[in-house]
N, CA, C and O of each residue as an XYZ file, in Angstrom:
872
protein
N     -83.049    -44.657     95.915
C     -83.867    -43.923     96.980
C     -85.164    -44.446     96.887
O     -85.597    -44.965     95.859
N     -85.860    -44.313     98.033
C     -87.301    -44.650     98.105
C     -88.192    -43.940     97.162
O     -88.037    -42.735     96.962
N     -89.156    -44.651     96.546
C     -90.237    -44.130     95.683
C     -91.012    -42.941     96.321
O     -91.433    -42.014     95.630
N     -91.190    -43.009     97.720
C     -91.952    -42.048     98.341
C     -91.054    -41.014     98.878
O     -91.510    -40.212     99.693
N     -89.753    -40.945     98.485
C     -88.786    -39.976     98.969
C     -88.974    -38.553     98.326
O     -88.459    -38.209     97.262
N     -89.785    -37.772     99.119
C     -90.155    -36.338     98.501
C     -88.939    -35.561     98.361
O     -88.862    -34.889     97.333
N     -88.023    -35.515     99.136
C     -86.769    -34.806     99.043
C     -85.997    -35.104     97.752
O     -85.531    -34.221     97.032
N     -85.897    -36.473     97.508
C     -85.309    -36.962     96.238
C     -85.984    -36.588     95.049
O     -85.341    -36.302     94.039
N     -87.377    -36.561     95.084
C     -88.221    -36.116     93.953
C     -87.989    -34.585     93.867
O     -87.847    -34.145     92.727
N     -87.940    -33.877     94.700
C     -87.642    -32.411     94.589
C     -86.174    -32.204     93.795
O     -85.994    -31.383     92.895
N     -85.284    -33.023     94.265
C     -83.996    -32.774     93.660
C     -83.924    -33.183     92.283
O     -83.245    -32.553     91.473
N     -84.629    -34.267     91.958
C     -84.851    -34.663     90.457
C     -85.576    -33.482     89.659
O     -85.209    -33.139     88.535
N     -86.599    -32.915     90.319
C     -87.436    -32.038     89.550
C     -86.617    -30.684     89.327
O     -86.851    -29.986     88.341
N     -85.582    -30.308     90.338
C     -84.842    -29.242     90.107
C     -83.765    -29.501     89.072
O     -83.366    -28.619     88.311
N     -83.320    -30.723     89.073
C     -82.433    -30.993     87.890
C     -82.954    -30.937     86.534
O     -82.253    -30.640     85.567
N     -84.306    -31.252     86.465
C     -84.922    -31.121     85.178
C     -85.179    -29.614     84.806
O     -84.918    -29.155     83.694
N     -85.670    -28.951     85.754
C     -85.819    -27.452     85.487
C     -84.642    -26.660     85.210
O     -84.754    -25.656     84.507
N     -83.398    -27.045     85.743
C     -82.208    -26.443     85.519
C     -81.779    -26.829     84.153
O     -81.311    -25.949     83.430
N     -81.887    -28.050     83.718
C     -81.383    -28.571     82.369
C     -82.192    -27.946     81.486
O     -81.600    -27.570     80.474
N     -83.565    -27.666     81.538
C     -84.441    -27.133     80.474
C     -84.123    -25.612     80.404
O     -84.113    -25.048     79.310
N     -83.854    -24.917     81.595
C     -83.487    -23.526     81.459
C     -82.009    -23.269     80.677
O     -81.769    -22.334     79.914
N     -81.148    -24.277     81.048
C     -79.844    -24.099     80.264
C     -80.113    -24.213     78.805
O     -79.619    -23.417     78.008
N     -80.899    -25.206     78.440
C     -81.100    -25.508     77.043
C     -81.905    -24.261     76.413
O     -81.572    -23.896     75.285
N     -82.846    -23.653     77.017
C     -83.494    -22.483     76.557
C     -82.611    -21.357     76.276
O     -82.813    -20.616     75.314
N     -81.489    -21.183     77.208
C     -80.613    -20.004     77.018
C     -79.343    -20.269     76.270
O     -78.468    -19.418     76.106
N     -79.293    -21.508     75.823
C     -78.026    -21.975     75.040
C     -78.408    -21.957     73.457
O     -79.086    -22.876     72.996
N     -78.010    -21.016     72.738
C     -78.441    -21.056     71.314
C     -77.882    -22.375     70.534
O     -78.408    -22.860     69.533
N     -76.818    -22.815     71.131
C     -76.048    -23.995     70.322
C     -76.749    -25.283     70.676
O     -76.583    -26.203     69.875
N     -77.539    -25.522     71.782
C     -78.297    -26.758     71.987
C     -79.541    -26.819     71.267
O     -80.300    -25.854     71.354
N     -79.887    -27.900     70.507
C     -81.095    -27.990     69.735
C     -82.225    -28.117     70.802
O     -82.109    -28.624     71.918
N     -83.449    -27.507     70.197
C     -84.621    -27.560     71.115
C     -85.075    -28.997     71.267
O     -85.879    -29.270     72.159
N     -84.644    -29.866     70.512
C     -85.086    -31.309     70.755
C     -84.815    -31.976     71.952
O     -85.480    -32.906     72.409
N     -83.552    -31.338     72.575
C     -83.152    -31.719     73.857
C     -84.288    -31.452     74.943
O     -84.528    -32.233     75.864
N     -84.905    -30.341     74.736
C     -86.023    -30.014     75.650
C     -87.082    -31.180     75.649
O     -87.518    -31.672     76.690
N     -87.417    -31.535     74.512
C     -88.476    -32.645     74.345
C     -87.998    -33.914     75.184
O     -88.733    -34.486     75.989
N     -86.645    -34.302     74.897
C     -86.203    -35.598     75.305
C     -86.309    -35.461     76.781
O     -86.967    -36.309     77.382
N     -85.726    -34.471     77.452
C     -85.717    -34.335     79.012
C     -87.200    -34.308     79.584
O     -87.451    -34.955     80.601
N     -88.020    -33.691     79.051
C     -89.377    -33.508     79.519
C     -90.146    -34.955     79.312
O     -91.249    -35.100     79.840
N     -89.671    -35.815     78.692
C     -90.229    -37.221     78.491
C     -89.605    -38.167     79.149
O     -90.032    -39.312     78.997
N     -88.542    -37.961     79.969
C     -87.806    -38.979     80.760
C     -88.506    -39.097     82.057
O     -88.509    -38.147     82.840
N     -89.100    -40.219     82.328
C     -89.705    -40.514     83.638
C     -88.842    -40.983     84.807
O     -88.945    -40.662     85.991
N     -87.991    -41.790     84.241
C     -87.004    -42.537     85.220
C     -85.915    -41.628     85.827
O     -85.030    -41.180     85.099
N     -85.963    -41.336     87.197
C     -85.020    -40.485     87.741
C     -83.434    -40.952     87.488
O     -82.566    -40.096     87.315
N     -83.178    -42.155     87.481
C     -81.916    -42.636     87.428
C     -81.476    -42.353     85.931
O     -80.366    -41.893     85.663
N     -82.396    -42.650     85.012
C     -82.088    -42.378     83.510
C     -81.982    -40.913     83.324
O     -81.104    -40.472     82.582
N     -82.747    -40.177     83.894
C     -82.660    -38.644     83.703
C     -81.312    -38.102     84.204
O     -80.674    -37.243     83.595
N     -80.938    -38.649     85.322
C     -79.695    -38.165     85.895
C     -78.468    -38.512     85.054
O     -77.594    -37.685     84.796
N     -78.452    -39.704     84.665
C     -77.346    -40.275     83.681
C     -77.435    -39.587     82.368
O     -76.381    -39.446     81.749
N     -78.566    -39.127     81.842
C     -78.697    -38.673     80.621
C     -78.098    -37.170     80.576
O     -77.324    -36.752     79.715
N     -78.619    -36.426     81.697
C     -78.025    -35.105     81.713
C     -76.513    -35.083     82.098
O     -75.774    -34.179     81.707
N     -76.119    -36.023     82.812
C     -74.642    -36.098     83.250
C     -73.809    -36.276     81.976
O     -72.794    -35.636     81.699
N     -74.390    -37.250     81.230
C     -73.615    -37.474     79.896
C     -73.577    -36.568     78.939
O     -72.686    -36.614     78.092
N     -74.640    -35.501     78.923
C     -74.696    -34.567     77.855
C     -74.407    -33.251     78.410
O     -74.365    -32.356     77.565
N     -74.184    -32.889     79.695
C     -73.796    -31.636     80.152
C     -72.468    -31.035     79.644
O     -71.610    -31.723     79.090
N     -72.361    -29.818     79.849
C     -71.193    -29.019     79.350
C     -70.165    -29.062     80.208
O     -70.020    -28.194     81.069
N     -69.279    -30.159     80.049
C     -67.903    -30.475     80.850
C     -67.020    -31.228     80.142
O     -67.318    -31.634     79.019
N     -65.959    -31.469     80.655
C     -64.829    -32.226     80.067
C     -65.356    -33.592     80.304
O     -66.185    -33.841     81.179
N     -64.770    -34.600     79.373
C     -65.112    -35.931     79.363
C     -64.674    -36.628     80.755
O     -65.365    -37.478     81.316
N     -63.419    -36.149     81.241
C     -63.143    -36.784     82.551
C     -64.055    -36.438     83.687
O     -64.325    -37.226     84.593
N     -64.500    -35.259     83.592
C     -65.544    -34.958     84.753
C     -66.863    -35.627     84.641
O     -67.484    -35.992     85.639
N     -67.297    -35.791     83.414
C     -68.561    -36.531     83.057
C     -68.228    -38.004     83.566
O     -69.154    -38.569     84.148
N     -67.164    -38.626     83.441
C     -66.830    -39.987     83.728
C     -66.792    -40.007     85.311
O     -67.342    -40.943     85.891
N     -66.165    -39.012     86.022
C     -66.192    -39.199     87.294
C     -67.496    -38.999     88.099
O     -67.645    -39.447     89.236
N     -68.407    -38.307     87.438
C     -69.815    -38.054     88.013
C     -70.516    -39.421     87.726
O     -71.145    -39.962     88.636
N     -70.435    -39.964     86.565
C     -71.035    -41.154     86.277
C     -70.546    -42.469     87.023
O     -71.207    -43.508     87.035
N     -69.293    -42.307     87.655
C     -68.858    -43.380     88.564
C     -69.311    -43.367     90.000
O     -69.179    -44.310     90.781
N     -69.899    -42.116     90.286
C     -70.373    -42.113     91.675
C     -71.619    -43.106     91.841
O     -72.687    -42.968     91.244
N     -71.348    -44.016     92.646
C     -72.409    -45.097     92.685
C     -73.742    -44.709     93.375
O     -74.771    -45.253     92.972
N     -73.795    -43.863     94.323
C     -74.965    -43.425     95.103
C     -75.731    -42.495     94.066
O     -75.127    -41.564     93.534
N     -76.914    -42.725     93.817
C     -77.679    -41.871     92.913
C     -77.890    -40.458     93.462
O     -77.651    -39.438     92.815
N     -78.384    -40.491     94.781
C     -78.599    -39.098     95.461
C     -77.374    -38.235     95.369
O     -77.453    -37.069     94.984
N     -76.082    -38.878     95.770
C     -74.907    -38.076     95.668
C     -74.454    -37.599     94.302
O     -73.791    -36.581     94.106
N     -74.889    -38.457     93.370
C     -74.545    -38.118     91.960
C     -75.488    -36.784     91.405
O     -75.145    -35.908     90.612
N     -76.792    -36.955     92.112
C     -77.815    -35.917     91.727
C     -77.421    -34.627     92.215
O     -77.553    -33.576     91.588
N     -76.853    -34.772     93.547
C     -76.334    -33.441     94.299
C     -75.230    -32.779     93.398
O     -75.275    -31.612     93.008
N     -74.231    -33.683     93.119
C     -73.088    -33.202     92.291
C     -73.419    -32.601     91.033
O     -72.763    -31.642     90.630
N     -74.492    -33.132     90.295
C     -75.024    -32.624     89.132
C     -75.743    -31.388     89.237
O     -75.641    -30.516     88.374
N     -76.515    -31.264     90.326
C     -77.230    -30.040     90.650
C     -76.238    -28.885     90.883
O     -76.576    -27.767     90.495
N     -75.059    -29.050     91.473
C     -74.205    -28.010     91.787
C     -73.478    -27.618     90.371
O     -73.116    -26.461     90.159
N     -73.311    -28.576     89.507
C     -72.576    -28.184     88.270
C     -73.617    -27.330     87.387
O     -73.305    -26.278     86.829
N     -74.907    -27.921     87.334
C     -75.847    -27.106     86.607
C     -76.293    -25.805     87.102
O     -76.773    -24.989     86.315
N     -76.169    -25.544     88.384
C     -76.391    -24.322     88.984
C     -75.317    -23.298     88.602
O     -75.650    -22.160     88.273
N     -74.049    -23.677     88.640
C     -72.955    -22.933     88.298
C     -72.970    -22.572     86.742
O     -72.734    -21.458     86.275
N     -73.268    -23.643     86.082
C     -73.299    -23.606     84.442
C     -74.324    -22.506     84.152
O     -74.044    -21.634     83.329
N     -75.522    -22.508     84.803
C     -76.671    -21.667     84.466
C     -76.356    -20.091     84.778
O     -76.745    -19.124     84.123
N     -75.574    -20.096     85.919
C     -75.217    -18.642     86.311
C     -74.129    -18.022     85.327
O     -74.203    -16.863     84.918
N     -73.161    -18.866     85.003
C     -72.155    -18.417     83.866
C     -72.938    -18.119     82.654
O     -72.621    -17.123     82.005
N     -73.887    -18.830     82.278
C     -74.606    -18.654     81.094
C     -75.377    -17.330     81.132
O     -75.423    -16.551     80.180
N     -75.944    -17.155     82.247
C     -76.860    -15.864     82.282
C     -75.889    -14.589     82.380
O     -76.202    -13.528     81.841
N     -74.770    -14.740     83.052
C     -73.741    -13.556     82.944
C     -73.328    -13.445     81.518
O     -73.275    -12.317     81.027
N     -73.045    -14.436     80.831
C     -72.497    -14.359     79.436
C     -73.716    -13.762     78.514
O     -73.478    -12.899     77.669
N     -74.936    -14.238     78.715
C     -75.855    -13.565     77.893
C     -76.261    -12.047     78.175
O     -76.631    -11.245     77.318
N     -76.121    -11.812     79.525
C     -76.162    -10.289     79.934
C     -75.121     -9.559     79.361
O     -75.341     -8.416     78.959
N     -74.033    -10.059     79.272
C     -72.941     -9.165     78.727
C     -73.023     -8.935     77.289
O     -72.718     -7.863     76.766
N     -73.480    -10.052     76.606
C     -73.784     -9.992     75.198
C     -74.933     -9.062     74.803
O     -74.945     -8.377     73.780
N     -75.935     -9.115     75.762
C     -77.083     -8.155     75.443
C     -76.655     -6.613     75.470
O     -76.951     -5.781     74.613
N     -75.840     -6.385     76.716
C     -75.389     -5.009     76.770
C     -74.569     -4.652     75.666
O     -74.721     -3.508     75.239
N     -73.664     -5.444     75.068
C     -72.881     -5.067     73.906
C     -73.711     -4.930     72.745
O     -73.403     -3.999     72.001
N     -74.726     -5.663     72.400
C     -75.578     -5.540     71.331
C     -76.379     -4.160     71.403
O     -76.592     -3.410     70.450
N     -76.746     -3.995     72.613
C     -77.590     -2.718     72.891
C     -76.701     -1.582     72.526
O     -77.108     -0.681     71.793
N     -75.562     -1.602     72.993
C     -74.561     -0.409     72.776
C     -74.384     -0.190     71.183
O     -74.569      0.880     70.603
N     -74.015     -1.329     70.628
C     -73.542     -1.394     69.084
C     -74.817     -0.861     68.465
O     -74.722     -0.020     67.572
N     -76.079     -1.313     68.895
C     -77.350     -1.034     68.093
C     -77.524      0.716     68.287
O     -77.873      1.497     67.402
N     -77.236      0.991     69.448
C     -77.194      2.543     69.736
C     -76.401      3.312     68.909
O     -76.856      4.303     68.338
N     -75.049      2.880     68.769
C     -74.081      3.619     67.928
C     -74.588      3.414     66.551
O     -74.500      4.462     65.911
N     -75.076      2.457     65.888
C     -75.426      2.277     64.625
C     -76.516      3.097     64.267
O     -76.541      3.641     63.163
N     -77.597      3.263     65.256
C     -78.675      4.098     65.051
C     -78.393      5.478     65.099
O     -79.048      6.223     64.370
N     -77.313      6.052     66.021
C     -76.927      7.469     65.960
C     -76.185      7.670     64.703
O     -76.316      8.751     64.128
N     -75.370      6.695     64.172
C     -74.553      6.912     62.893
C     -75.689      7.154     61.769
O     -75.652      8.086     60.965
N     -76.651      6.227     61.830
C     -77.637      6.140     60.648
C     -78.425      7.511     60.698
O     -78.628      8.178     59.683
N     -78.833      7.860     61.906
C     -79.637      9.214     61.927
C     -78.858     10.375     61.473
O     -79.304     11.271     60.757
N     -77.504     10.285     62.003
C     -76.467     11.440     61.554
C     -76.245     11.505     60.030
O     -76.113     12.601     59.485
N     -76.200     10.325     59.311
C     -75.972     10.228     58.050
C     -77.364     10.667     57.204
O     -77.233     11.233     56.118
N     -78.468     10.431     57.655
C     -79.679     10.887     57.190
C     -79.744     12.321     57.212
O     -80.011     12.978     56.206
N     -79.485     12.864     58.436
C     -79.617     14.370     58.443
C     -78.652     14.969     57.719
O     -78.948     16.046     57.202
N     -77.450     14.487     57.536
C     -76.428     14.950     56.761
C     -76.985     15.144     55.207
O     -76.927     16.206     54.587
N     -77.500     13.977     54.740
C     -78.063     13.836     53.538
C     -79.190     14.940     53.236
O     -79.222     15.543     52.163
N     -79.968     15.121     54.110
C     -81.118     15.875     53.995
C     -80.586     17.386     54.021
O     -81.130     18.229     53.308
N     -79.568     17.693     54.813
C     -78.969     19.044     54.899
C     -78.429     19.325     53.563
O     -78.676     20.413     53.043
N     -77.704     18.430     52.950
C     -76.974     18.622     51.663
C     -77.961     18.834     50.516
O     -77.687     19.569     49.567
N     -79.221     18.112     50.636
C     -80.141     18.254     49.535
C     -80.848     19.683     49.693
O     -81.351     20.252     48.724
N     -80.849     20.214     50.974
C     -81.587     21.500     51.206
C     -80.584     22.641     50.974
O     -80.953     23.793     51.205
N     -79.377     22.404     50.546
C     -78.452     23.500     50.127
C     -77.235     23.537     51.154
O     -76.798     24.580     51.642
N     -76.769     22.321     51.404
C     -75.642     22.415     52.251
C     -75.711     22.114     53.685
O     -76.735     22.410     54.301
N     -74.605     21.490     54.344
C     -74.740     21.253     55.749
C     -74.093     22.397     56.435
O     -72.916     22.708     56.251
N     -74.959     23.051     57.282
C     -74.632     24.357     58.156
C     -73.286     23.964     58.986
O     -72.337     24.747     59.023
N     -73.263     22.754     59.623
C     -72.289     22.405     60.530
C     -70.920     22.292     59.655
O     -69.922     22.825     60.142
N     -70.818     21.725     58.569
C     -69.796     21.695     57.838
C     -69.198     22.902     57.086
O     -68.015     23.005     56.764
N     -70.262     23.881     56.830
C     -69.896     25.223     56.546
C     -69.302     25.959     57.599
O     -68.332     26.685     57.381
N     -69.824     25.826     58.770
C     -69.119     26.549     59.913
C     -67.772     26.192     60.284
O     -66.935     26.982     60.721
N     -67.573     24.675     60.041
C     -66.205     24.189     60.369
C     -65.263     24.683     59.441
O     -64.099     24.852     59.806
N     -65.645     24.955     58.200
C     -64.783     25.380     57.170
C     -64.459     26.883     57.521
O     -63.334     27.360     57.372
N     -65.433     27.514     57.952
C     -65.187     28.986     58.283
C     -64.219     29.199     59.366
O     -63.374     30.094     59.334
N     -64.376     28.244     60.455
C     -63.418     28.152     61.508
C     -61.945     27.769     61.038
O     -60.948     28.214     61.605
N     -61.904     26.996     60.068
C     -60.636     26.537     59.591
C     -60.036     27.805     58.765
O     -58.828     28.036     58.792
N     -60.889     28.562     58.078
C     -60.374     29.806     57.368
C     -59.815     30.774     58.391
O     -58.736     31.338     58.212
N     -60.556     30.955     59.453
C     -60.137     31.943     60.436
C     -58.740     31.537     61.142
O     -57.856     32.328     61.473
N     -58.732     30.156     61.299
C     -57.463     29.654     61.928
C     -56.290     29.980     61.105
O     -55.238     30.329     61.641
N     -56.418     29.882     59.784
C     -55.277     30.185     58.929
C     -54.879     31.424     58.851
O     -53.930     31.728     58.129
N     -55.563     32.344     59.603
C     -55.067     33.835     59.603
C     -54.458     34.080     60.935
O     -53.832     35.112     61.177
N     -54.647     33.111     61.816
C     -54.029     33.118     63.366
C     -52.446     33.214     63.246
O     -51.806     32.616     62.382
N     -51.957     33.946     64.106
C     -50.441     33.949     64.225
C     -50.096     33.055     65.509
O     -49.729     33.589     66.555
N     -50.218     31.808     65.390
C     -50.108     30.903     66.537
C     -48.815     29.857     65.979
O     -48.502     29.711     64.797
N     -48.243     29.263     67.027
C     -47.224     28.359     66.797
C     -47.802     27.100     65.944
O     -49.004     26.953     65.721
N     -46.878     26.291     65.537
C     -47.060     25.162     64.735
C     -47.921     24.127     65.628
O     -48.912     23.519     65.223
N     -47.301     24.036     67.044
C     -47.954     23.181     67.783
C     -49.421     23.486     68.161
O     -50.281     22.608     68.226
N     -49.638     24.764     68.400
C     -51.144     25.269     68.601
C     -52.062     25.110     67.401
O     -53.261     24.845     67.492
N     -51.376     25.302     66.240
C     -52.214     25.130     64.911
C     -52.613     23.603     64.742
O     -53.701     23.259     64.281
N     -51.552     22.654     65.193
C     -51.824     21.177     64.911
C     -52.942     20.739     65.998
O     -53.837     19.942     65.718
N     -52.807     21.296     67.160
C     -53.896     21.067     68.270
C     -55.217     21.503     67.821
O     -56.191     20.780     68.031
N     -55.341     22.710     67.174
C     -56.463     23.282     66.882
C     -57.239     22.364     65.756
O     -58.434     22.076     65.822
N     -56.334     21.958     64.710
C     -56.866     21.167     63.613
C     -57.377     19.792     64.204
O     -58.444     19.293     63.845
N     -56.498     19.191     65.178
C     -57.116     17.930     65.748
C     -58.360     18.071     66.530
O     -59.162     17.137     66.511
N     -58.616     19.160     67.233
C     -59.829     19.361     67.898
C     -61.052     19.636     66.977
O     -62.192     19.226     67.196
N     -60.622     20.446     65.834
C     -61.605     20.797     64.866
C     -62.064     19.564     64.203
O     -63.276     19.475     64.005
N     -61.167     18.427     63.759
C     -61.482     17.195     63.281
C     -62.365     16.333     64.173
O     -63.243     15.582     63.747
N     -62.056     16.509     65.422
C     -62.765     15.821     66.448
C     -64.401     16.296     66.483
O     -65.334     15.505     66.618
N     -64.517     17.598     66.347
C     -65.839     18.189     66.396
C     -66.448     17.775     65.125
O     -67.628     17.424     65.117
N     -65.742     17.787     64.041
C     -66.428     17.252     62.665
C     -66.944     15.825     62.842
O     -68.024     15.504     62.347
N     -66.204     14.967     63.531
C     -66.718     13.654     63.692
C     -67.963     13.438     64.512
O     -68.610     12.398     64.391
N     -68.346     14.489     65.424
C     -69.301     14.276     66.379
C     -70.677     14.409     65.884
O     -70.870     15.041     64.845
N     -71.617     13.893     66.503
C     -73.099     13.915     66.171
C     -73.427     15.297     66.732
O     -73.180     15.550     67.911
N     -74.030     16.279     65.839
C     -74.383     17.558     66.301
C     -75.532     17.606     67.417
O     -75.814     18.587     68.105
N     -76.135     16.346     67.454
C     -77.395     16.167     68.301
C     -76.928     15.564     69.755
O     -77.680     15.405     70.717
N     -75.632     15.287     69.713
C     -75.012     14.748     71.060
C     -74.741     15.652     72.041
O     -74.575     16.847     71.795
N     -74.678     15.150     73.203
C     -74.501     16.127     74.338
C     -73.018     16.729     74.427
O     -72.812     17.793     75.012
N     -72.002     15.993     73.816
C     -70.595     16.431     73.842
C     -70.277     17.508     72.700
O     -69.210     18.122     72.674
N     -71.178     17.661     71.868
C     -70.879     18.385     70.600
C     -70.721     19.716     71.034
O     -69.782     20.424     70.670
N     -71.841     20.168     72.000
C     -71.721     21.638     72.201
C     -70.486     22.045     73.143
O     -69.974     23.164     73.114
N     -70.078     21.020     73.965
C     -68.875     21.446     74.854
C     -67.626     21.569     73.783
O     -66.858     22.530     73.808
N     -67.527     20.632     72.969
C     -66.363     20.564     71.991
C     -66.448     21.913     71.110
O     -65.458     22.606     70.873
N     -67.622     22.171     70.700
C     -67.801     23.307     69.819
C     -67.425     24.659     70.515
O     -66.887     25.564     69.878
N     -67.729     24.763     71.850
C     -67.302     25.857     72.561
C     -65.834     25.929     72.764
O     -65.305     27.038     72.684
N     -65.069     24.821     73.031
C     -63.668     24.623     73.230
C     -62.974     25.158     71.861
O     -62.032     25.943     71.974
N     -63.383     24.782     70.657
C     -62.804     25.140     69.462
C     -63.045     26.646     69.254
O     -62.148     27.342     68.779
N     -64.247     27.165     69.602
C     -64.540     28.533     69.297
C     -63.650     29.432     70.270
O     -63.259     30.536     69.892
N     -63.330     28.916     71.571
C     -62.548     29.792     72.473
C     -61.258     29.787     71.925
O     -60.625     30.842     71.938
N     -60.617     28.466     71.301
C     -59.309     28.626     70.836
C     -59.116     29.788     69.733
O     -58.100     30.478     69.647
N     -60.266     29.895     68.893
C     -60.148     30.726     67.911
C     -60.248     32.298     68.366
O     -59.745     33.199     67.695
N     -60.863     32.487     69.422
C     -61.217     33.865     69.931
C     -60.036     34.435     70.792
O     -59.883     35.637     71.008
N     -59.187     33.402     71.276
C     -58.006     33.996     72.052
C     -57.035     34.708     71.152
O     -56.764     34.355     70.004
N     -56.534     35.753     71.790
C     -55.566     36.728     70.938
C     -54.187     36.114     70.900
O     -53.257     36.548     71.581
N     -54.077     34.949     69.969
C     -52.771     34.394     69.922
C     -51.838     35.340     69.181
O     -52.169     35.908     68.140
N     -50.553     35.493     69.823
C     -49.582     36.418     69.305
C     -49.866     37.956     69.235
O     -49.146     38.738     68.614
N     -50.951     38.299     69.911
C     -51.234     39.655     69.980
C     -51.040     40.215     71.333
O     -51.477     39.620     72.318
N     -50.379     41.375     71.427
C     -49.897     41.837     72.818
C     -50.378     43.261     72.901
O     -50.458     43.997     71.918
N     -50.695     43.609     74.137
C     -50.925     45.194     74.539
C     -49.961     45.683     75.463
O     -49.129     44.946     75.992
N     -50.056     47.009     75.690
C     -49.147     47.643     76.712
C     -49.945     47.456     78.047
O     -49.274     47.640     79.062
N     -51.121     47.157     78.204
C     -51.907     47.108     79.389
C     -51.265     46.342     80.370
O     -50.576     45.417     79.941
N     -51.328     46.519     81.729
C     -50.803     45.676     82.749
C     -51.801     44.572     82.873
O     -52.998     44.636     82.592
N     -51.101     43.501     83.357
C     -51.867     42.139     83.480
C     -52.593     42.159     84.818
O     -52.011     42.005     85.891
N     -53.965     42.367     84.677
C     -54.933     42.354     85.869
C     -55.536     40.818     85.743
O     -56.399     40.554     84.906
N     -55.077     39.974     86.520
C     -55.543     38.490     86.439
C     -57.105     38.518     86.865
O     -57.922     37.878     86.203
N     -57.478     39.251     87.949
C     -58.787     39.270     88.336
C     -59.741     39.589     87.250
O     -60.743     38.922     86.992
N     -59.321     40.749     86.579
C     -60.309     41.396     85.569
C     -60.219     40.321     84.357
O     -61.221     40.128     83.668
N     -58.998     39.615     84.098
C     -59.002     38.515     82.977
C     -60.060     37.392     83.364
O     -60.846     36.936     82.534
N     -60.017     36.996     84.651
C     -60.748     36.052     85.146
C     -62.401     36.455     84.764
O     -63.204     35.728     84.178
N     -62.610     37.735     85.249
C     -64.017     38.049     85.099
C     -64.493     38.089     83.660
O     -65.660     37.838     83.361
N     -63.565     38.408     82.781
C     -63.895     38.490     81.337
C     -64.260     36.977     80.883
O     -65.317     36.726     80.305
N     -63.383     36.085     81.167
C     -63.450     34.743     80.739
C     -64.692     34.255     81.398
O     -65.441     33.625     80.651
N     -65.049     34.395     82.538
C     -66.197     33.794     83.205
C     -67.504     34.576     82.515
O     -68.613     34.044     82.560
N     -67.324     35.723     81.949
C     -68.559     36.433     81.536
C     -68.845     35.976     80.044
O     -69.965     35.803     79.564
N     -67.639     35.812     79.404
C     -67.953     35.396     77.878
C     -67.845     33.950     77.648
O     -68.167     33.477     76.559
N     -67.431     33.255     78.562
C     -67.405     31.696     78.247
C     -67.846     30.940     79.380
O     -67.136     30.837     80.380
N     -69.054     30.367     79.281
C     -69.566     29.501     80.310
C     -68.911     28.260     80.337
O     -68.469     27.694     79.337
N     -68.849     27.801     81.599
C     -68.081     26.457     81.616
C     -66.562     26.314     81.313
O     -65.858     27.303     81.514
N     -66.069     25.316     80.906
C     -64.565     25.143     80.299
C     -63.693     25.772     81.481
O     -62.863     26.650     81.249
N     -63.922     25.288     82.718
C     -63.223     25.705     83.820
C     -61.632     25.445     83.733
O     -60.787     26.282     84.049
N     -61.394     24.287     83.304
C     -60.148     23.730     83.283
C     -59.144     24.607     82.256
O     -57.979     24.975     82.410
N     -60.078     24.781     81.157
C     -59.319     25.450     80.011
C     -59.061     27.022     80.404
O     -58.059     27.601     79.984
N     -60.020     27.669     81.228
C     -59.700     28.999     81.714
C     -58.622     29.087     82.825
O     -57.847     30.035     82.954
N     -58.670     27.897     83.675
C     -57.522     27.973     84.647
C     -56.170     27.958     83.877
O     -55.277     28.716     84.256
N     -55.987     27.177     82.872
C     -54.817     27.024     82.124
C     -54.409     28.476     81.469
O     -53.234     28.832     81.379
N     -55.536     29.284     81.016
C     -55.229     30.514     80.487
C     -54.677     31.421     81.539
O     -53.690     32.105     81.269
N     -55.272     31.483     82.788
C     -54.911     32.325     83.684
C     -53.569     32.124     84.156
O     -52.843     33.076     84.442
N     -53.148     30.718     84.265
C     -51.670     30.149     84.622
C     -50.850     30.787     83.608
O     -49.794     31.319     83.952
N     -51.242     30.791     82.330
C     -50.253     31.254     81.302
C     -50.127     32.752     81.367
O     -49.073     33.318     81.075
N     -51.186     33.374     81.743
C     -50.996     34.883     81.837
C     -50.130     35.289     82.965
O     -49.889     36.480     83.162
């Protein structure tokens, strides 16, 4: 290409910028590669250097280097580097989100353990005490084996939750509702479903699905 070909100069400049950005975002590429690319002045040498060291199969590198026209080779290289940078940015974004989520979970676990330790030192964990009280009440219930197993499973789920988490209150209310239901207790009263619905709505906020199942059972 002509030395005064501004379009080709812009193409070579774009190749250099893309290559430097890929090196910057790739932890496995040594930083010395940036220094090498920055100090290459010859366009043909720069194109051949990047083509030889790009992330591609040997056969693909060979095909690119066999393209005789330097401008055509540069355009092929530009397309390859653009695609590689896009994939690299997506990969880094996914890894960043995963690290953020793992860090959040580890932080919550650490804070939960700290809180538990402090509570134990101050005379016991009130949450653990309440769970044991619930378990003791459950032992007196006249419910079926299946219901008992379900209650224990839900209670253990509550025990594993962080008391500061949003889902803890919902799970706590659900377990408490299971305990308060009159399992195996019957009266001679007639079944007034509307009245039962009012009592459930009055005494138990939310848990609509659970209350629907209770009404269906009645």
